[in-house]
A tleap script that builds the chain and sets N, CA, C and O, in Angstrom:
source leaprc.protein.ff14SB
mol = sequence {
  NMET LYS HIE PHE LEU ILE ILE LEU SER VAL
  LEU ALA ILE PHE LEU ILE ALA ILE TYR GLY
  GLY LEU HIE PHE PHE GLY ASN LEU ILE TYR
  ASN THR LYS SER CYS ASP ARG PHE ASN ILE
  ASP ASN ILE GLU LEU ARG THR GLY VAL ASN
  ILE PRO LYS ILE VAL THR SER ASN CYS GLU
  CYS LYS ASP ASN ASN LYS ILE SER LYS PHE
  ILE ILE ASP SER VAL LYS VAL ASP LEU ASP
  ASP TYR ILE SER LYS ASN GLU PHE THR ARG
  VAL GLY ASN LEU TYR VAL LYS GLU ASN ASP
  ASN SER ASN SER THR TYR LYS VAL THR PHE
  GLU LYS GLN THR ALA GLU LEU ILE ILE ASN
  LEU THR TYR LYS GLY CASN
}
set mol.1.N position { -2.907 88.353 68.090 }
set mol.1.CA position { -3.909 87.466 68.634 }
set mol.1.C position { -5.194 87.515 67.813 }
set mol.1.O position { -5.868 86.502 67.625 }
set mol.2.N position { -5.523 88.725 67.323 }
set mol.2.CA position { -6.733 88.888 66.537 }
set mol.2.C position { -6.633 88.097 65.239 }
set mol.2.O position { -7.604 87.463 64.827 }
set mol.3.N position { -5.468 88.126 64.589 }
set mol.3.CA position { -5.262 87.372 63.343 }
set mol.3.C position { -5.367 85.868 63.596 }
set mol.3.O position { -5.907 85.130 62.773 }
set mol.4.N position { -4.857 85.430 64.717 }
set mol.4.CA position { -4.933 84.011 65.071 }
set mol.4.C position { -6.383 83.556 65.213 }
set mol.4.O position { -6.755 82.489 64.725 }
set mol.5.N position { -7.202 84.371 65.884 }
set mol.5.CA position { -8.613 84.031 66.057 }
set mol.5.C position { -9.357 84.025 64.725 }
set mol.5.O position { -10.227 83.182 64.507 }
set mol.6.N position { -9.027 84.945 63.844 }
set mol.6.CA position { -9.656 84.981 62.515 }
set mol.6.C position { -9.283 83.734 61.721 }
set mol.6.O position { -10.144 83.102 61.110 }
set mol.7.N position { -8.018 83.386 61.731 }
set mol.7.CA position { -7.555 82.189 61.012 }
set mol.7.C position { -8.202 80.942 61.601 }
set mol.7.O position { -8.634 80.055 60.864 }
set mol.8.N position { -8.267 80.873 62.917 }
set mol.8.CA position { -8.883 79.730 63.584 }
set mol.8.C position { -10.376 79.641 63.252 }
set mol.8.O position { -10.895 78.547 63.031 }
set mol.9.N position { -11.059 80.770 63.215 }
set mol.9.CA position { -12.485 80.795 62.875 }
set mol.9.C position { -12.723 80.357 61.435 }
set mol.9.O position { -13.634 79.573 61.167 }
set mol.10.N position { -11.913 80.857 60.511 }
set mol.10.CA position { -12.039 80.481 59.097 }
set mol.10.C position { -11.782 78.991 58.936 }
set mol.10.O position { -12.499 78.313 58.199 }
set mol.11.N position { -10.774 78.481 59.611 }
set mol.11.CA position { -10.457 77.057 59.546 }
set mol.11.C position { -11.615 76.219 60.104 }
set mol.11.O position { -11.972 75.190 59.529 }
set mol.12.N position { -12.196 76.659 61.217 }
set mol.12.CA position { -13.320 75.929 61.806 }
set mol.12.C position { -14.521 75.937 60.862 }
set mol.12.O position { -15.170 74.905 60.687 }
set mol.13.N position { -14.826 77.075 60.256 }
set mol.13.CA position { -15.938 77.162 59.304 }
set mol.13.C position { -15.675 76.266 58.099 }
set mol.13.O position { -16.585 75.595 57.612 }
set mol.14.N position { -14.442 76.253 57.621 }
set mol.14.CA position { -14.071 75.409 56.489 }
set mol.14.C position { -14.267 73.931 56.824 }
set mol.14.O position { -14.828 73.184 56.021 }
set mol.15.N position { -13.814 73.508 57.991 }
set mol.15.CA position { -13.949 72.100 58.394 }
set mol.15.C position { -15.413 71.714 58.590 }
set mol.15.O position { -15.814 70.605 58.239 }
set mol.16.N position { -16.205 72.617 59.143 }
set mol.16.CA position { -17.638 72.351 59.312 }
set mol.16.C position { -18.313 72.228 57.946 }
set mol.16.O position { -19.169 71.364 57.754 }
set mol.17.N position { -17.936 73.082 57.002 }
set mol.17.CA position { -18.506 73.018 55.650 }
set mol.17.C position { -18.134 71.708 54.966 }
set mol.17.O position { -18.973 71.100 54.301 }
set mol.18.N position { -16.898 71.270 55.118 }
set mol.18.CA position { -16.459 69.996 54.519 }
set mol.18.C position { -17.240 68.839 55.138 }
set mol.18.O position { -17.738 67.972 54.419 }
set mol.19.N position { -17.350 68.821 56.457 }
set mol.19.CA position { -18.096 67.765 57.139 }
set mol.19.C position { -19.551 67.761 56.678 }
set mol.19.O position { -20.099 66.701 56.380 }
set mol.20.N position { -20.174 68.921 56.617 }
set mol.20.CA position { -21.564 69.023 56.175 }
set mol.20.C position { -21.746 68.534 54.753 }
set mol.20.O position { -22.719 67.840 54.460 }
set mol.21.N position { -20.828 68.884 53.863 }
set mol.21.CA position { -20.904 68.436 52.475 }
set mol.21.C position { -20.771 66.930 52.359 }
set mol.21.O position { -21.522 66.294 51.620 }
set mol.22.N position { -19.822 66.356 53.082 }
set mol.22.CA position { -19.641 64.903 53.039 }
set mol.22.C position { -20.835 64.178 53.654 }
set mol.22.O position { -21.253 63.130 53.162 }
set mol.23.N position { -21.377 64.736 54.723 }
set mol.23.CA position { -22.560 64.144 55.357 }
set mol.23.C position { -23.754 64.182 54.391 }
set mol.23.O position { -24.475 63.194 54.254 }
set mol.24.N position { -23.955 65.311 53.733 }
set mol.24.CA position { -25.034 65.453 52.752 }
set mol.24.C position { -24.859 64.460 51.609 }
set mol.24.O position { -25.822 63.814 51.198 }
set mol.25.N position { -23.630 64.332 51.091 }
set mol.25.CA position { -23.350 63.414 49.989 }
set mol.25.C position { -23.592 61.962 50.407 }
set mol.25.O position { -24.146 61.180 49.634 }
set mol.26.N position { -23.182 61.599 51.619 }
set mol.26.CA position { -23.425 60.248 52.131 }
set mol.26.C position { -24.912 59.947 52.248 }
set mol.26.O position { -25.353 58.850 51.906 }
set mol.27.N position { -25.686 60.912 52.728 }
set mol.27.CA position { -27.138 60.734 52.812 }
set mol.27.C position { -27.765 60.619 51.431 }
set mol.27.O position { -28.695 59.838 51.235 }
set mol.28.N position { -27.265 61.388 50.477 }
set mol.28.CA position { -27.762 61.312 49.106 }
set mol.28.C position { -27.566 59.904 48.548 }
set mol.28.O position { -28.486 59.336 47.959 }
set mol.29.N position { -26.384 59.344 48.728 }
set mol.29.CA position { -26.094 57.995 48.241 }
set mol.29.C position { -26.960 56.971 48.975 }
set mol.29.O position { -27.537 56.083 48.348 }
set mol.30.N position { -27.053 57.092 50.299 }
set mol.30.CA position { -27.813 56.129 51.101 }
set mol.30.C position { -29.285 56.115 50.718 }
set mol.30.O position { -29.915 55.057 50.725 }
set mol.31.N position { -29.839 57.274 50.382 }
set mol.31.CA position { -31.264 57.386 50.080 }
set mol.31.C position { -31.605 57.195 48.607 }
set mol.31.O position { -32.783 57.240 48.252 }
set mol.32.N position { -30.634 56.988 47.749 }
set mol.32.CA position { -30.893 56.746 46.339 }
set mol.32.C position { -31.513 55.371 46.176 }
set mol.32.O position { -30.980 54.383 46.681 }
set mol.33.N position { -32.639 55.299 45.472 }
set mol.33.CA position { -33.346 54.032 45.332 }
set mol.33.C position { -33.426 53.588 43.875 }
set mol.33.O position { -34.293 52.788 43.523 }
set mol.34.N position { -32.551 54.086 43.037 }
set mol.34.CA position { -32.596 53.725 41.625 }
set mol.34.C position { -31.394 52.873 41.260 }
set mol.34.O position { -30.472 52.687 42.055 }
set mol.35.N position { -31.428 52.363 40.046 }
set mol.35.CA position { -30.310 51.586 39.520 }
set mol.35.C position { -29.324 52.471 38.760 }
set mol.35.O position { -28.255 52.011 38.360 }
set mol.36.N position { -29.681 53.727 38.563 }
set mol.36.CA position { -28.883 54.590 37.697 }
set mol.36.C position { -27.663 55.182 38.400 }
set mol.36.O position { -26.528 54.942 37.988 }
set mol.37.N position { -27.895 55.943 39.443 }
set mol.37.CA position { -26.801 56.641 40.110 }
set mol.37.C position { -26.480 55.995 41.447 }
set mol.37.O position { -27.382 55.666 42.218 }
set mol.38.N position { -25.213 55.817 41.714 }
set mol.38.CA position { -24.724 55.343 43.008 }
set mol.38.C position { -25.268 53.975 43.399 }
set mol.38.O position { -25.397 53.692 44.590 }
set mol.39.N position { -25.588 53.125 42.440 }
set mol.39.CA position { -26.166 51.817 42.737 }
set mol.39.C position { -25.246 50.989 43.631 }
set mol.39.O position { -25.672 50.504 44.679 }
set mol.40.N position { -23.997 50.828 43.226 }
set mol.40.CA position { -23.067 50.007 44.005 }
set mol.40.C position { -22.813 50.636 45.370 }
set mol.40.O position { -22.786 49.930 46.379 }
set mol.41.N position { -22.628 51.949 45.415 }
set mol.41.CA position { -22.375 52.621 46.689 }
set mol.41.C position { -23.569 52.478 47.631 }
set mol.41.O position { -23.392 52.246 48.827 }
set mol.42.N position { -24.777 52.615 47.099 }
set mol.42.CA position { -25.985 52.469 47.901 }
set mol.42.C position { -26.072 51.068 48.494 }
set mol.42.O position { -26.382 50.903 49.674 }
set mol.43.N position { -25.799 50.064 47.671 }
set mol.43.CA position { -25.825 48.672 48.147 }
set mol.43.C position { -24.778 48.455 49.227 }
set mol.43.O position { -25.062 47.831 50.249 }
set mol.44.N position { -23.571 48.963 49.011 }
set mol.44.CA position { -22.504 48.782 49.995 }
set mol.44.C position { -22.851 49.452 51.325 }
set mol.44.O position { -22.598 48.883 52.387 }
set mol.45.N position { -23.425 50.651 51.275 }
set mol.45.CA position { -23.791 51.340 52.516 }
set mol.45.C position { -24.896 50.615 53.265 }
set mol.45.O position { -24.848 50.514 54.491 }
set mol.46.N position { -25.886 50.112 52.548 }
set mol.46.CA position { -27.038 49.488 53.203 }
set mol.46.C position { -26.756 48.066 53.679 }
set mol.46.O position { -27.302 47.641 54.697 }
set mol.47.N position { -25.913 47.324 52.961 }
set mol.47.CA position { -25.688 45.920 53.312 }
set mol.47.C position { -24.374 45.667 54.046 }
set mol.47.O position { -24.240 44.670 54.755 }
set mol.48.N position { -23.424 46.551 53.882 }
set mol.48.CA position { -22.104 46.323 54.458 }
set mol.48.C position { -21.285 45.325 53.669 }
set mol.48.O position { -20.227 44.895 54.127 }
set mol.49.N position { -21.758 44.943 52.481 }
set mol.49.CA position { -21.042 44.004 51.613 }
set mol.49.C position { -20.290 44.789 50.560 }
set mol.49.O position { -20.872 45.612 49.853 }
set mol.50.N position { -19.007 44.535 50.458 }
set mol.50.CA position { -18.184 45.188 49.442 }
set mol.50.C position { -18.463 44.569 48.075 }
set mol.50.O position { -18.577 43.350 47.950 }
set mol.51.N position { -18.572 45.401 47.068 }
set mol.51.CA position { -18.695 44.905 45.701 }
set mol.51.C position { -17.386 45.241 45.003 }
set mol.51.O position { -17.142 46.397 44.656 }
set mol.52.N position { -16.543 44.230 44.794 }
set mol.52.CA position { -15.220 44.472 44.218 }
set mol.52.C position { -15.298 44.630 42.698 }
set mol.52.O position { -16.364 44.912 42.150 }
set mol.53.N position { -14.188 44.452 42.041 }
set mol.53.CA position { -14.124 44.527 40.581 }
set mol.53.C position { -15.114 43.524 39.989 }
set mol.53.O position { -15.113 42.347 40.349 }
set mol.54.N position { -15.962 44.009 39.071 }
set mol.54.CA position { -16.983 43.149 38.467 }
set mol.54.C position { -16.778 43.052 36.961 }
set mol.54.O position { -16.135 43.900 36.343 }
set mol.55.N position { -17.347 41.989 36.388 }
set mol.55.CA position { -17.292 41.773 34.944 }
set mol.55.C position { -18.580 42.283 34.301 }
set mol.55.O position { -18.543 42.983 33.289 }
set mol.56.N position { -19.718 41.927 34.898 }
set mol.56.CA position { -21.016 42.375 34.381 }
set mol.56.C position { -21.932 42.739 35.540 }
set mol.56.O position { -21.722 42.331 36.682 }
set mol.57.N position { -22.949 43.518 35.209 }
set mol.57.CA position { -23.943 43.869 36.221 }
set mol.57.C position { -25.305 44.032 35.565 }
set mol.57.O position { -25.421 44.340 34.379 }
set mol.58.N position { -26.324 43.815 36.375 }
set mol.58.CA position { -27.698 43.982 35.936 }
set mol.58.C position { -28.494 44.440 37.155 }
set mol.58.O position { -28.277 43.951 38.264 }
set mol.59.N position { -29.407 45.371 36.948 }
set mol.59.CA position { -30.177 45.894 38.060 }
set mol.59.C position { -31.610 46.156 37.616 }
set mol.59.O position { -31.858 46.670 36.525 }
set mol.60.N position { -32.542 45.793 38.483 }
set mol.60.CA position { -33.961 46.061 38.241 }
set mol.60.C position { -34.542 46.709 39.490 }
set mol.60.O position { -34.376 46.209 40.603 }
set mol.61.N position { -35.228 47.834 39.284 }
set mol.61.CA position { -35.890 48.533 40.386 }
set mol.61.C position { -37.376 48.593 40.105 }
set mol.61.O position { -37.802 48.993 39.022 }
set mol.62.N position { -38.156 48.194 41.088 }
set mol.62.CA position { -39.603 48.262 40.949 }
set mol.62.C position { -40.180 48.553 42.321 }
set mol.62.O position { -39.879 47.860 43.293 }
set mol.63.N position { -41.007 49.580 42.392 }
set mol.63.CA position { -41.569 50.043 43.654 }
set mol.63.C position { -40.428 50.324 44.627 }
set mol.63.O position { -39.561 51.140 44.316 }
set mol.64.N position { -40.395 49.696 45.761 }
set mol.64.CA position { -39.324 49.895 46.734 }
set mol.64.C position { -38.396 48.689 46.806 }
set mol.64.O position { -37.792 48.432 47.848 }
set mol.65.N position { -38.277 47.952 45.711 }
set mol.65.CA position { -37.445 46.758 45.679 }
set mol.65.C position { -36.390 46.885 44.573 }
set mol.65.O position { -36.694 47.303 43.456 }
set mol.66.N position { -35.178 46.525 44.897 }
set mol.66.CA position { -34.079 46.555 43.927 }
set mol.66.C position { -33.405 45.189 43.929 }
set mol.66.O position { -33.027 44.671 44.980 }
set mol.67.N position { -33.259 44.612 42.737 }
set mol.67.CA position { -32.518 43.363 42.592 }
set mol.67.C position { -31.332 43.654 41.681 }
set mol.67.O position { -31.500 44.018 40.517 }
set mol.68.N position { -30.140 43.487 42.228 }
set mol.68.CA position { -28.914 43.727 41.470 }
set mol.68.C position { -28.129 42.431 41.371 }
set mol.68.O position { -27.976 41.701 42.350 }
set mol.69.N position { -27.637 42.162 40.174 }
set mol.69.CA position { -26.826 40.960 39.942 }
set mol.69.C position { -25.486 41.395 39.391 }
set mol.69.O position { -25.411 42.222 38.482 }
set mol.70.N position { -24.433 40.834 39.948 }
set mol.70.CA position { -23.069 41.139 39.527 }
set mol.70.C position { -22.308 39.837 39.332 }
set mol.70.O position { -22.525 38.864 40.054 }
set mol.71.N position { -21.422 39.830 38.359 }
set mol.71.CA position { -20.448 38.748 38.217 }
set mol.71.C position { -19.106 39.348 38.629 }
set mol.71.O position { -18.602 40.272 37.991 }
set mol.72.N position { -18.545 38.816 39.690 }
set mol.72.CA position { -17.276 39.312 40.208 }
set mol.72.C position { -16.139 38.796 39.347 }
set mol.72.O position { -16.158 37.648 38.904 }
set mol.73.N position { -15.156 39.640 39.111 }
set mol.73.CA position { -13.978 39.268 38.329 }
set mol.73.C position { -13.102 38.354 39.178 }
set mol.73.O position { -12.278 38.826 39.962 }
set mol.74.N position { -13.282 37.041 39.019 }
set mol.74.CA position { -12.578 36.067 39.861 }
set mol.74.C position { -11.088 35.981 39.538 }
set mol.74.O position { -10.332 35.360 40.284 }
set mol.75.N position { -10.659 36.593 38.442 }
set mol.75.CA position { -9.230 36.638 38.130 }
set mol.75.C position { -8.535 37.659 39.039 }
set mol.75.O position { -7.397 37.453 39.463 }
set mol.76.N position { -9.230 38.754 39.330 }
set mol.76.CA position { -8.645 39.832 40.123 }
set mol.76.C position { -9.032 39.789 41.598 }
set mol.76.O position { -8.427 40.482 42.416 }
set mol.77.N position { -10.039 38.980 41.944 }
set mol.77.CA position { -10.538 38.943 43.320 }
set mol.77.C position { -10.379 37.535 43.884 }
set mol.77.O position { -10.815 36.559 43.273 }
set mol.78.N position { -9.754 37.440 45.049 }
set mol.78.CA position { -9.641 36.167 45.758 }
set mol.78.C position { -10.996 35.884 46.411 }
set mol.78.O position { -11.365 36.534 47.389 }
set mol.79.N position { -11.728 34.922 45.873 }
set mol.79.CA position { -13.101 34.681 46.313 }
set mol.79.C position { -13.190 34.174 47.749 }
set mol.79.O position { -14.130 34.529 48.461 }
set mol.80.N position { -12.243 33.360 48.189 }
set mol.80.CA position { -12.245 32.883 49.578 }
set mol.80.C position { -12.047 34.061 50.538 }
set mol.80.O position { -12.712 34.148 51.570 }
set mol.81.N position { -11.136 34.953 50.190 }
set mol.81.CA position { -10.898 36.142 50.998 }
set mol.81.C position { -12.135 37.048 50.985 }
set mol.81.O position { -12.494 37.630 52.009 }
set mol.82.N position { -12.776 37.160 49.831 }
set mol.82.CA position { -13.986 37.967 49.689 }
set mol.82.C position { -15.105 37.440 50.593 }
set mol.82.O position { -15.778 38.216 51.272 }
set mol.83.N position { -15.298 36.136 50.598 }
set mol.83.CA position { -16.321 35.511 51.441 }
set mol.83.C position { -16.025 35.765 52.914 }
set mol.83.O position { -16.929 36.093 53.683 }
set mol.84.N position { -14.792 35.620 53.299 }
set mol.84.CA position { -14.393 35.810 54.690 }
set mol.84.C position { -14.569 37.264 55.138 }
set mol.84.O position { -15.133 37.519 56.203 }
set mol.85.N position { -14.099 38.197 54.348 }
set mol.85.CA position { -14.167 39.614 54.735 }
set mol.85.C position { -15.593 40.138 54.816 }
set mol.85.O position { -15.872 41.046 55.599 }
set mol.86.N position { -16.493 39.584 54.025 }
set mol.86.CA position { -17.874 40.056 54.030 }
set mol.86.C position { -18.780 39.252 54.956 }
set mol.86.O position { -19.987 39.488 55.017 }
set mol.87.N position { -18.193 38.310 55.669 }
set mol.87.CA position { -18.888 37.545 56.711 }
set mol.87.C position { -20.152 36.843 56.206 }
set mol.87.O position { -21.210 36.908 56.832 }
set mol.88.N position { -20.015 36.173 55.061 }
set mol.88.CA position { -21.116 35.387 54.525 }
set mol.88.C position { -21.266 34.103 55.341 }
set mol.88.O position { -20.298 33.605 55.916 }
set mol.89.N position { -22.483 33.577 55.385 }
set mol.89.CA position { -22.770 32.299 56.021 }
set mol.89.C position { -23.036 31.290 54.919 }
set mol.89.O position { -23.802 31.561 53.994 }
set mol.90.N position { -22.409 30.134 55.016 }
set mol.90.CA position { -22.605 29.119 53.991 }
set mol.90.C position { -23.937 28.406 54.204 }
set mol.90.O position { -24.248 27.929 55.295 }
set mol.91.N position { -24.716 28.353 53.113 }
set mol.91.CA position { -25.998 27.650 53.115 }
set mol.91.C position { -25.998 26.774 51.865 }
set mol.91.O position { -26.303 27.246 50.771 }
set mol.92.N position { -25.658 25.507 52.030 }
set mol.92.CA position { -25.525 24.604 50.877 }
set mol.92.C position { -24.370 25.042 50.000 }
set mol.92.O position { -23.239 25.156 50.472 }
set mol.93.N position { -24.645 25.290 48.718 }
set mol.93.CA position { -23.610 25.738 47.782 }
set mol.93.C position { -23.508 27.260 47.715 }
set mol.93.O position { -22.679 27.794 46.977 }
set mol.94.N position { -24.340 27.955 48.477 }
set mol.94.CA position { -24.381 29.413 48.420 }
set mol.94.C position { -23.818 30.029 49.695 }
set mol.94.O position { -23.740 29.382 50.740 }
set mol.95.N position { -23.432 31.283 49.581 }
set mol.95.CA position { -23.012 32.081 50.726 }
set mol.95.C position { -24.013 33.218 50.857 }
set mol.95.O position { -24.307 33.912 49.884 }
set mol.96.N position { -24.530 33.404 52.054 }
set mol.96.CA position { -25.650 34.327 52.250 }
set mol.96.C position { -25.345 35.300 53.384 }
set mol.96.O position { -24.680 34.963 54.364 }
set mol.97.N position { -25.848 36.508 53.217 }
set mol.97.CA position { -25.830 37.509 54.282 }
set mol.97.C position { -27.149 38.258 54.183 }
set mol.97.O position { -27.500 38.774 53.122 }
set mol.98.N position { -27.878 38.315 55.294 }
set mol.98.CA position { -29.172 38.993 55.262 }
set mol.98.C position { -29.426 39.716 56.570 }
set mol.98.O position { -28.862 39.383 57.612 }
set mol.99.N position { -30.299 40.724 56.482 }
set mol.99.CA position { -30.643 41.496 57.666 }
set mol.99.C position { -31.939 42.259 57.403 }
set mol.99.O position { -32.299 42.538 56.259 }
set mol.100.N position { -32.617 42.583 58.479 }
set mol.100.CA position { -33.846 43.371 58.428 }
set mol.100.C position { -33.698 44.462 59.480 }
set mol.100.O position { -33.633 44.173 60.675 }
set mol.101.N position { -33.643 45.729 59.034 }
set mol.101.CA position { -33.550 46.825 59.990 }
set mol.101.C position { -34.659 47.840 59.725 }
set mol.101.O position { -35.548 47.582 58.914 }
set mol.102.N position { -34.620 48.958 60.379 }
set mol.102.CA position { -35.709 49.925 60.265 }
set mol.102.C position { -35.766 50.612 58.903 }
set mol.102.O position { -36.818 51.134 58.532 }
set mol.103.N position { -34.671 50.627 58.152 }
set mol.103.CA position { -34.620 51.316 56.864 }
set mol.103.C position { -34.769 50.400 55.661 }
set mol.103.O position { -35.274 50.816 54.619 }
set mol.104.N position { -34.332 49.158 55.801 }
set mol.104.CA position { -34.359 48.249 54.655 }
set mol.104.C position { -34.218 46.802 55.095 }
set mol.104.O position { -33.819 46.495 56.218 }
set mol.105.N position { -34.561 45.935 54.167 }
set mol.105.CA position { -34.359 44.501 54.330 }
set mol.105.C position { -33.524 44.057 53.154 }
set mol.105.O position { -33.788 44.456 52.019 }
set mol.106.N position { -32.512 43.230 53.408 }
set mol.106.CA position { -31.699 42.769 52.293 }
set mol.106.C position { -31.312 41.312 52.461 }
set mol.106.O position { -31.223 40.783 53.570 }
set mol.107.N position { -31.086 40.688 51.320 }
set mol.107.CA position { -30.537 39.346 51.274 }
set mol.107.C position { -29.494 39.346 50.160 }
set mol.107.O position { -29.805 39.610 48.998 }
set mol.108.N position { -28.269 39.047 50.530 }
set mol.108.CA position { -27.169 38.986 49.580 }
set mol.108.C position { -26.791 37.522 49.430 }
set mol.108.O position { -26.519 36.836 50.415 }
set mol.109.N position { -26.778 37.049 48.187 }
set mol.109.CA position { -26.448 35.661 47.899 }
set mol.109.C position { -25.237 35.637 46.972 }
set mol.109.O position { -25.206 36.337 45.960 }
set mol.110.N position { -24.252 34.837 47.320 }
set mol.110.CA position { -23.046 34.713 46.499 }
set mol.110.C position { -22.825 33.245 46.159 }
set mol.110.O position { -22.810 32.387 47.041 }
set mol.111.N position { -22.653 32.966 44.868 }
set mol.111.CA position { -22.330 31.616 44.408 }
set mol.111.C position { -20.877 31.615 43.959 }
set mol.111.O position { -20.518 32.254 42.970 }
set mol.112.N position { -20.062 30.900 44.686 }
set mol.112.CA position { -18.615 30.913 44.448 }
set mol.112.C position { -18.241 30.323 43.087 }
set mol.112.O position { -17.337 30.839 42.430 }
set mol.113.N position { -18.907 29.265 42.651 }
set mol.113.CA position { -18.549 28.598 41.397 }
set mol.113.C position { -18.683 29.529 40.187 }
set mol.113.O position { -17.850 29.504 39.280 }
set mol.114.N position { -19.729 30.340 40.184 }
set mol.114.CA position { -19.976 31.247 39.055 }
set mol.114.C position { -19.570 32.677 39.364 }
set mol.114.O position { -19.603 33.530 38.477 }
set mol.115.N position { -19.190 32.956 40.604 }
set mol.115.CA position { -18.835 34.293 41.089 }
set mol.115.C position { -19.995 35.274 40.938 }
set mol.115.O position { -19.794 36.473 40.745 }
set mol.116.N position { -21.223 34.734 41.031 }
set mol.116.CA position { -22.409 35.574 40.885 }
set mol.116.C position { -22.869 36.079 42.252 }
set mol.116.O position { -23.061 35.307 43.192 }
set mol.117.N position { -23.037 37.380 42.331 }
set mol.117.CA position { -23.481 38.046 43.543 }
set mol.117.C position { -24.856 38.651 43.264 }
set mol.117.O position { -25.005 39.464 42.353 }
set mol.118.N position { -25.859 38.254 44.048 }
set mol.118.CA position { -27.225 38.750 43.864 }
set mol.118.C position { -27.653 39.454 45.139 }
set mol.118.O position { -27.583 38.891 46.231 }
set mol.119.N position { -28.097 40.690 44.984 }
set mol.119.CA position { -28.563 41.478 46.118 }
set mol.119.C position { -30.035 41.784 45.927 }
set mol.119.O position { -30.427 42.386 44.928 }
set mol.120.N position { -30.847 41.370 46.883 }
set mol.120.CA position { -32.260 41.706 46.899 }
set mol.120.C position { -32.466 42.674 48.039 }
set mol.120.O position { -32.365 42.300 49.208 }
set mol.121.N position { -32.756 43.926 47.703 }
set mol.121.CA position { -32.823 45.006 48.679 }
set mol.121.C position { -34.209 45.638 48.641 }
set mol.121.O position { -34.652 46.113 47.595 }
set mol.122.N position { -34.893 45.645 49.784 }
set mol.122.CA position { -36.205 46.264 49.886 }
set mol.122.C position { -36.111 47.468 50.806 }
set mol.122.O position { -35.677 47.358 51.953 }
set mol.123.N position { -36.522 48.614 50.291 }
set mol.123.CA position { -36.477 49.867 51.058 }
set mol.123.C position { -37.768 50.011 51.863 }
set mol.123.O position { -38.858 49.728 51.367 }
set mol.124.N position { -37.629 50.447 53.089 }
set mol.124.CA position { -38.784 50.686 53.947 }
set mol.124.C position { -39.011 52.191 54.061 }
set mol.124.O position { -38.079 52.981 53.909 }
set mol.125.N position { -40.225 52.571 54.323 }
set mol.125.CA position { -40.524 53.996 54.491 }
set mol.125.C position { -40.623 54.691 53.152 }
set mol.125.O position { -40.957 54.073 52.141 }
set mol.126.N position { -40.327 55.992 53.150 }
set mol.126.CA position { -40.467 56.792 51.926 }
set mol.126.C position { -39.463 56.381 50.923 }
set mol.126.O position { -39.422 56.939 49.826 }
savepdb mol mol.pdb
quit
């Protein structure tokens, strides 16, 4: 019985350590405000928009504002399915998704003809 409790305790400590590490890593990505590390992951976490296979990308960060531009690989990505899964709203020739919450404000614009995805993300707070 003593060995069982030791094994169970070690397993519980291991699982808590794994959870803590993943939680820390997720917070690190979420709080990154640069274009260098975890740019796509940060955008996906904050906006809920998936960024699939891309051809080119460009990113500019200034103060608490990040503008990222991507050209989606329309050969490998079904654009109609992409629009549907990311719940874009059609506004003229563009597809848009935007929100304002306590941590950030974002506007995601997708142009289907050129497969250009533009994310304007403003960080609030520190």
